Every structure is written in C-alpha cells, then in structure tokens.
C-alpha positions as CSV (number, residue, x, y, z in Angstrom):
1,M,-41.3,58.0,-11.6
2,V,-41.0,55.4,-14.1
3,R,-41.3,51.6,-13.2
4,A,-37.9,49.6,-13.2
5,P,-37.8,46.8,-15.0
6,L,-37.9,43.4,-14.0
7,P,-34.9,41.4,-14.4
8,L,-34.2,38.9,-17.2
9,G,-36.2,35.6,-16.6
10,T,-38.2,36.8,-13.8
11,H,-42.0,37.5,-13.3
12,G,-44.1,40.0,-11.3
13,N,-46.9,39.5,-9.3
14,I,-49.6,36.7,-9.5
15,T,-53.2,38.5,-10.4
16,Y,-56.3,36.8,-10.6
17,Y,-59.8,37.4,-13.1
18,Q,-62.7,35.2,-12.5
19,H,-65.2,34.7,-15.9
20,E,-68.2,35.0,-16.7
21,N,-68.6,31.1,-16.7
22,G,-66.7,30.6,-13.0
23,N,-62.6,29.6,-14.6
24,W,-60.8,31.4,-13.3
25,Q,-57.3,33.4,-14.8
26,A,-53.6,33.5,-13.5
27,R,-51.5,36.5,-15.1
28,A,-48.3,38.3,-14.6
29,R,-45.5,39.9,-16.2
30,Y,-43.0,38.2,-17.5
31,R,-39.4,39.8,-18.7
32,D,-38.3,37.4,-21.6
33,A,-34.5,36.9,-22.8
34,D,-35.0,39.4,-25.6
35,G,-35.5,42.2,-22.2
36,I,-39.5,42.7,-23.1
37,T,-41.7,42.0,-20.5
38,R,-45.2,40.3,-21.6
39,T,-48.1,39.7,-20.1
40,V,-48.0,35.6,-19.5
41,K,-51.8,33.9,-18.7
42,R,-53.6,30.8,-17.9
43,N,-57.0,29.4,-17.3
44,G,-57.9,26.6,-14.9
45,A,-61.4,25.5,-13.1
46,T,-60.5,26.6,-9.7
47,K,-58.4,30.0,-9.1
48,N,-55.9,27.5,-7.4
49,A,-55.5,25.9,-10.4
50,A,-55.0,29.0,-12.7
51,M,-52.2,29.9,-10.2
52,L,-50.5,26.2,-10.3
53,K,-50.7,26.6,-14.5
54,L,-49.5,29.7,-14.6
55,K,-46.6,29.0,-12.1
56,A,-45.6,25.6,-14.4
57,H,-45.4,27.6,-17.2
58,L,-43.1,30.5,-16.1
59,A,-40.6,27.7,-14.9
60,E,-40.6,26.6,-18.1
61,R,-39.9,30.0,-19.5
62,Q,-37.6,31.1,-17.4
63,H,-35.4,27.3,-18.2
64,V,-35.1,28.6,-21.4
65,T,-33.7,31.9,-20.6
66,T,-31.5,30.6,-17.9
67,A,-28.0,31.0,-19.3
68,A,-28.6,35.1,-19.7
69,N,-29.5,35.2,-16.2
70,L,-26.1,34.8,-15.5
71,T,-24.2,37.0,-13.8
72,P,-20.7,37.5,-11.9
73,A,-22.4,36.7,-8.9
74,S,-23.6,33.3,-10.1
75,T,-21.9,30.2,-8.3
76,V,-20.2,27.8,-10.2
77,K,-22.4,25.3,-9.7
78,E,-24.8,27.3,-11.2
79,L,-22.3,28.0,-14.1
80,A,-22.2,24.1,-13.8
81,G,-25.7,23.2,-14.3
82,I,-26.0,25.6,-17.7
83,W,-22.8,24.1,-19.3
84,W,-23.6,20.6,-18.8
85,E,-26.9,20.9,-20.7
86,E,-25.6,22.7,-23.0
87,F,-22.6,19.8,-23.2
88,Q,-25.0,17.3,-23.7
89,A,-26.0,18.2,-27.1
90,K,-22.7,18.3,-28.1
91,D,-21.8,14.8,-29.9
92,R,-18.8,13.9,-27.6
93,A,-18.1,9.9,-26.6
94,T,-20.0,8.3,-24.1
95,S,-16.6,7.9,-22.2
96,T,-15.9,12.0,-22.0
97,Q,-19.2,12.8,-21.1
98,H,-18.9,9.9,-18.5
99,R,-15.5,10.8,-17.2
100,Y,-16.3,14.9,-17.4
101,R,-19.9,14.5,-15.2
102,Y,-17.9,12.0,-12.3
103,D,-14.9,14.8,-12.1
104,L,-16.9,17.3,-12.5
105,D,-19.6,16.1,-9.8
106,R,-16.1,14.4,-7.9
107,L,-13.6,17.2,-7.5
108,I,-14.9,21.0,-8.9
109,L,-18.5,21.3,-7.6
110,P,-17.3,19.7,-3.4
111,S,-14.7,22.3,-4.0
112,I,-15.8,25.5,-5.9
113,G,-18.8,25.1,-6.6
114,N,-20.1,27.6,-4.1
115,L,-17.8,30.2,-5.4
116,K,-19.2,32.6,-7.6
117,I,-18.0,33.2,-11.0
118,R,-16.2,37.3,-10.3
119,E,-14.3,35.4,-7.2
120,C,-12.7,32.7,-10.1
121,T,-9.7,34.5,-10.7
122,V,-5.9,32.5,-12.2
123,G,-4.8,32.6,-9.0
124,T,-7.8,30.7,-7.2
125,L,-8.7,28.6,-10.2
126,S,-4.5,28.0,-10.7
127,A,-4.6,27.3,-6.6
128,F,-7.4,24.6,-7.5
129,L,-5.9,22.9,-10.0
130,K,-2.4,22.6,-8.3
131,T,-4.2,20.9,-5.2
132,V,-6.2,18.5,-7.9
133,S,-2.4,17.7,-8.8
134,N,-1.4,16.8,-6.1
135,K,-4.2,14.6,-5.0
136,N,-5.5,13.0,-7.9
137,G,-2.8,13.1,-10.3
138,A,-1.9,15.3,-13.5
139,Q,-4.3,13.9,-15.6
140,S,-7.0,14.8,-13.4
141,A,-5.8,18.0,-13.3
142,R,-5.9,18.1,-16.8
143,V,-9.4,17.0,-17.7
144,A,-11.0,19.6,-14.7
145,K,-9.1,22.6,-16.4
146,N,-10.8,21.2,-19.7
147,I,-14.1,21.0,-18.0
148,L,-13.6,24.6,-16.3
149,K,-12.4,26.5,-19.8
150,G,-15.4,25.2,-21.4
151,M,-17.7,26.4,-18.4
152,F,-15.9,30.1,-18.5
153,D,-16.3,30.3,-22.4
154,L,-19.6,30.5,-21.7
155,A,-19.7,32.4,-18.8
156,T,-18.0,34.9,-20.9
157,A,-20.6,34.6,-23.9
158,Y,-22.9,35.1,-21.8
159,D,-21.6,38.8,-20.2
160,A,-20.9,36.7,-16.6
161,A,-16.9,37.2,-16.5
162,P,-14.9,39.7,-19.1
163,R,-12.8,37.4,-19.9
164,N,-11.9,33.5,-19.5
165,P,-9.5,32.8,-16.3
166,V,-8.8,29.6,-16.9
167,K,-7.0,30.6,-20.4
168,D,-4.2,31.9,-18.3
169,V,-4.0,28.6,-16.0
170,T,-0.8,26.8,-16.9
171,L,-0.5,23.8,-15.2
172,A,3.3,21.9,-14.5
173,P,4.3,20.4,-17.6
174,V,4.4,16.7,-17.7
175,K,7.5,14.4,-18.1
176,K,7.3,12.3,-20.5
177,K,7.9,8.8,-18.9
178,E,10.2,6.9,-20.4
179,T,8.8,3.8,-22.0
180,V,9.2,0.5,-20.4
181,A,9.8,-3.0,-22.5
182,L,10.7,-6.1,-20.9
183,E,13.5,-8.2,-21.9
184,Y,12.5,-11.3,-23.9
185,M,14.0,-14.1,-20.7
186,D,11.9,-11.6,-18.3
187,V,8.9,-11.9,-20.3
188,L,9.0,-15.8,-19.5
189,K,10.3,-15.5,-16.0
190,L,7.1,-13.3,-14.8
191,R,4.7,-15.3,-17.2
192,Q,6.3,-18.6,-14.8
193,S,5.9,-16.1,-11.7
194,L,2.1,-15.1,-11.7
195,T,-1.0,-17.7,-11.1
196,G,-4.5,-18.1,-11.8
197,E,-6.5,-14.8,-14.0
198,V,-3.9,-13.2,-14.4
199,R,-1.3,-15.2,-15.8
200,E,-4.0,-15.9,-18.3
201,A,-4.6,-12.2,-18.4
202,L,-1.1,-11.3,-19.4
203,E,-0.9,-14.1,-21.3
204,I,-3.9,-12.6,-24.1
205,M,-2.0,-9.1,-23.3
206,L,1.1,-11.2,-24.6
207,G,-0.2,-12.7,-27.2
208,T,-2.5,-9.3,-28.4
209,G,-0.5,-6.3,-27.1
210,C,-4.4,-5.3,-25.9
211,R,-4.5,-2.8,-23.2
212,V,-6.2,-4.2,-20.2
213,G,-8.8,-2.8,-20.6
214,E,-9.6,-4.1,-23.7
215,V,-9.0,-7.8,-21.9
216,L,-10.7,-7.1,-19.1
217,A,-14.0,-6.0,-21.8
218,L,-13.8,-9.3,-23.9
219,Q,-16.5,-11.6,-23.5
220,W,-16.7,-15.4,-25.4
221,A,-18.6,-14.0,-28.7
222,D,-15.6,-12.3,-29.5
223,L,-13.4,-15.1,-30.3
224,D,-13.2,-17.7,-32.4
225,L,-11.4,-21.0,-30.5
226,S,-13.0,-23.6,-33.2
227,D,-9.2,-23.7,-34.1
228,S,-6.0,-23.4,-31.8
229,N,-3.9,-22.7,-34.6
230,R,-5.7,-20.4,-35.9
231,A,-7.8,-19.0,-33.6
232,R,-8.7,-15.0,-33.4
233,V,-10.2,-12.2,-31.4
234,S,-12.4,-9.8,-32.3
235,I,-11.4,-6.4,-30.2
236,N,-13.9,-4.1,-30.3
237,S,-14.5,-2.2,-27.1
238,T,-13.1,-1.6,-23.7
239,L,-14.0,-0.7,-20.5
240,T,-15.1,3.0,-19.0
241,R,-16.5,4.2,-16.1
242,D,-19.7,5.6,-15.8
243,T,-21.1,8.9,-14.1
244,H,-21.2,7.0,-10.5
245,G,-17.6,5.6,-11.0
246,R,-18.9,2.0,-11.9
247,Y,-17.3,0.3,-15.4
248,Y,-19.4,-0.9,-17.7
249,R,-17.9,-2.3,-21.2
250,Q,-18.4,0.1,-23.8
251,E,-18.8,-0.7,-27.2
252,H,-15.8,0.4,-29.0
253,T,-12.2,0.6,-28.2
254,K,-9.9,3.8,-26.6
255,N,-9.8,5.4,-30.7
256,K,-13.0,3.7,-31.8
257,R,-11.2,0.9,-34.1
258,T,-12.4,-2.0,-34.2
259,R,-9.5,-4.7,-35.1
260,S,-9.0,-8.2,-35.4
261,A,-6.1,-10.5,-35.0
262,F,-5.0,-14.6,-34.7
263,L,-4.2,-16.2,-31.2
264,P,-0.6,-17.4,-30.8
265,P,-1.6,-21.2,-29.7
266,F,-0.4,-20.8,-26.2
267,V,-3.2,-18.4,-26.0
268,A,-5.9,-20.2,-27.9
269,E,-5.3,-23.4,-25.6
270,M,-5.5,-21.5,-22.3
271,L,-8.7,-19.9,-23.7
272,I,-10.4,-23.1,-24.3
273,R,-9.3,-24.5,-21.0
274,R,-10.6,-21.8,-19.4
275,R,-13.9,-22.5,-21.0
276,D,-14.5,-25.9,-20.6
277,T,-12.6,-26.6,-17.5
278,E,-12.7,-23.7,-14.6
279,I,-15.3,-22.1,-13.0
280,P,-15.3,-18.6,-12.0
281,A,-16.1,-17.3,-8.1
282,H,-20.2,-16.0,-9.9
283,A,-20.5,-19.8,-11.7
284,T,-21.7,-23.3,-10.7
285,T,-20.8,-25.1,-13.9
286,T,-18.6,-25.1,-16.6
287,A,-21.1,-24.5,-18.7
288,W,-20.9,-20.3,-17.7
289,A,-18.6,-19.5,-21.3
290,T,-22.1,-18.2,-22.7
291,P,-21.4,-15.8,-25.4
292,E,-22.3,-12.8,-23.8
293,M,-20.3,-13.5,-20.5
294,F,-17.5,-11.7,-19.8
295,V,-14.3,-14.0,-21.0
296,F,-12.5,-12.2,-17.2
297,P,-15.7,-11.6,-15.1
298,S,-16.5,-10.0,-11.5
299,S,-17.0,-12.2,-9.1
300,T,-20.7,-11.6,-9.7
301,G,-20.4,-11.9,-12.9
302,T,-20.3,-8.4,-14.5
303,A,-17.5,-6.3,-15.6
304,Q,-13.9,-6.1,-13.7
305,D,-12.9,-3.3,-12.3
306,P,-9.7,-2.3,-13.5
307,N,-8.0,-1.2,-10.3
308,N,-9.4,-4.7,-9.0
309,F,-7.2,-6.5,-11.2
310,R,-4.4,-4.0,-10.8
311,R,-4.5,-5.0,-7.1
312,K,-4.6,-9.0,-8.0
313,W,-1.5,-7.8,-9.8
314,R,0.4,-5.6,-7.6
315,E,-0.6,-8.7,-4.9
316,Q,1.4,-11.1,-7.1
317,V,4.8,-9.3,-8.5
318,K,5.2,-7.8,-4.8
319,G,8.7,-8.8,-3.5
320,T,9.8,-10.0,-6.5
321,D,12.0,-8.3,-9.9
322,F,8.9,-7.4,-11.0
323,E,7.3,-5.5,-8.7
324,K,7.6,-2.0,-10.5
325,V,6.1,-3.5,-14.2
326,T,2.5,-2.7,-14.5
327,P,-0.1,-4.2,-17.1
328,H,0.3,-1.4,-19.7
329,N,4.3,-1.8,-19.6
330,I,3.2,-5.6,-21.1
331,R,1.8,-2.8,-24.5
332,S,5.2,-1.8,-24.3
333,T,7.0,-5.1,-24.6
334,V,4.7,-6.6,-27.2
335,A,5.4,-2.8,-29.2
336,T,8.7,-3.3,-28.5
337,F,9.5,-6.9,-29.4
338,L,7.6,-6.9,-33.0
339,E,9.2,-3.9,-34.2
340,R,12.8,-5.6,-33.4
341,N,11.5,-8.7,-35.2
342,T,9.5,-8.0,-37.8
343,D,9.0,-4.3,-38.1
344,L,7.2,-1.4,-36.9
345,T,4.1,-1.6,-39.2
346,T,3.3,-5.0,-37.8
347,A,4.0,-3.9,-34.0
348,S,1.6,-0.8,-35.1
349,L,-0.9,-2.8,-36.6
350,Q,-0.6,-4.9,-33.7
351,L,-1.2,-2.6,-31.2
352,G,-4.0,-1.4,-33.6
353,H,-2.6,2.5,-33.8
354,S,-3.6,5.0,-36.7
355,D,0.5,5.0,-37.9
356,T,3.1,4.0,-37.3
357,A,4.6,7.4,-35.6
358,V,2.6,6.3,-32.1
359,T,4.3,3.4,-31.8
360,A,7.8,4.4,-32.5
361,R,6.8,7.8,-30.2
362,H,5.0,6.0,-26.6
363,Y,5.5,2.1,-27.2
364,V,8.6,0.4,-28.9
365,K,11.7,1.1,-26.8
366,R,14.7,2.8,-28.0
367,E,17.8,1.3,-28.2
368,T,20.7,2.9,-26.1
369,E,23.8,1.5,-27.3
370,A,24.7,2.3,-30.9
371,P,25.2,-0.4,-33.5
372,D,29.0,-1.6,-34.0
373,S,29.6,1.2,-36.6
374,T,33.7,1.2,-35.9
375,A,34.5,-0.1,-39.6
376,V,32.6,2.1,-41.1
377,L,33.8,4.9,-38.4
378,E,37.5,3.9,-39.1
379,L,37.9,5.3,-42.2
380,F,38.2,8.4,-40.8
381,G,41.7,7.7,-39.6
382,R,43.0,7.2,-42.9
383,E,46.3,9.3,-43.6
384,V,46.0,11.2,-46.8
385,S,49.2,11.5,-48.8
386,S,50.0,15.0,-49.9
C-alpha cells in the first residue's frame, strides 16, 4: 500500500540514532510548502537535547509555511494571525496599524474569531458588520470591513476560500452630514459661556482652525510666544490611539502635513497667561511648562484623552443654546468665517488641506439664501416691440 503523504507543514514520527562518540541525533520526515518531503536532522549531547533542537527547528520551519496550511476549515482567528504578520510588513501609517489591531481584537475576533473560513458567507459577514454599525457606528463598520477584506484576500490567495465574500457585502450608505458652522455672534456667546481649559482650547481652535486632536497634542516647544503680536504655532502632530486604545502623540498630523500659523493676539495672550500663572492638576509649580510638556495635559501630565476633553465640553454646553455644538464644528466655523471674509484659498491653507475642494465640500457652510439678483432678473420682464 502506498503511504499517504504528510499534510503540508507537518512531520512524521521522530526517531533517534546514537553516534559512536556518544552524541545523539533526532530525525523526522517533514513535508515542506513545495510538497517535497525531506528528512530533517538535529544533533545533541543527549537524546533529549537532540529532540528539543529538532522540535525547535520544526516549529520555525512550520512558521514559514503556515500560510500555505490555511484551509477552509481554518478559523478566522488563525487567518487573522497570518494576515496580521503580512500586513505589518506593509508600509502603512502607524496610526492605521494601531487602529486595525485595536478593532481586530475588540470587534472582529471576539465575535467571529472561532468561525471557520468556509462558514464566513456573505450573509454571515453582512449580519456581523450590521451589528458593528449599530453598536459601534458606521465608521467602525467600515474599518472592520476593510480588515476582513484584506484577510479574505489572503484566504483566497492560499486557496482556503474560493472567492472573497467581503467583496459582496454592502454597508448602508452613510448620509453626508450637513456642515455646521456658527455665526459670528454665536461664536462670541459660546466663548463667553465656557470656562477653564475648555474655553482656552476653544480659543486655540478659533485662532488656528486646528482639530481637537491637534490642539491636545500641542507641546510648549511648538509655540513661539516671544512676541504676542507675532506669535506662531507649528502644527506638526496629533493624538492617536495605540493597540490598547490609549492615546499618544503621533509625530505628524492626520494628513502628514506640518503647517505653521500666526496666532491672533488674544490667543497668544491666553497662552502666555496659562504658561506663567496657571498650574495644571499634575504640577506643583508655575514652572511646569517645559518644552516637551503638553499645553493641555492630563491630570498626570500625559496626553489628554480627546474623549475626556469632549466630555468636559458637553458638561459645559449642557442646557445652553450650544448643547449640540461639538469641537469639530469649530473647525467648520473657522473655515466658513475665513471663506466669507477673505477667500477659499486662505481658508484651505489655514486648515492645512491639500486643495480647496476638500475645504469647500466638507468645511464651508453653504449659503441657503440666494443673493439679491432682482435688478438683473428684472430684465426678463421687459416688453419687446413687435
């Protein structure tokens, strides 16, 4: 009877041979990823040492061919482990890697990690992503879908799936939100209604058009306050989450563009006052504002979680006319104010966009009332002599 070949990436029984010098050799047949079965040997001073060396080598050899061992019966968790190793080798932004790892561990593996690849049908994955969207939001569902698409692309490449089911999963379209921008007098009222660091952060957002993550990532080294009338800020970083969900300073902005901006005197004066007279929770002296220290630190002096800042914001606007206003709305407010009082190019440069189309499409509030063109349109009412 012809002996059945070993499955790919596995070995047969381990046998032993003792050399004349007393050393031992452990050997086993191993079927490599190319389908060829080879005899693998390792030597040791004792039988046990030779066995341990052989097993360690076989484990390394199997690791190299693990992807080739994916089958329809492999689990999503096994697929994720192989996909993650390949994904890490790609030139992807650190923040993207952290977000993907975080959502893989938080959303995907706890829910469908034990499913077999063959069980992941279009219907199964559609139901899973719908649940993610309902519980965690549409953006989380889109990220989860991107992760799953990459995983099942790998599964199809190694013949563990006949096709990628994720490609046929359709997420509910996300309705484009209407741009919210405050009118000038409302901005003044909102500023006067806020207190403490929430108001101070708002003033930086109003004076720069920064995102809240960029404001909370600011360190004193990013500011030149030597002349309050010509103060400047370098916007070169933002806060992002690591694989454990904790926020840290990422040494580039969302679009990887560093920009410099002048600060209005009222913002510069506030920062000088904060630096010289205010003492945050973690500090014991007004000499706390060293170059590497965050302008708005947490209670322990580390990066402040943006979610904690938004919570403080909500507490201060609760019960006011600005209860539905978010920090992100301030960015749109700055863009709209600059577009109306200067031009779209200035607004785009202030916000650090790659082109004016992004600013116009997502950040400038559209006018709902047409300009008074009655003098021109009245011309259509003229009578013509026959």
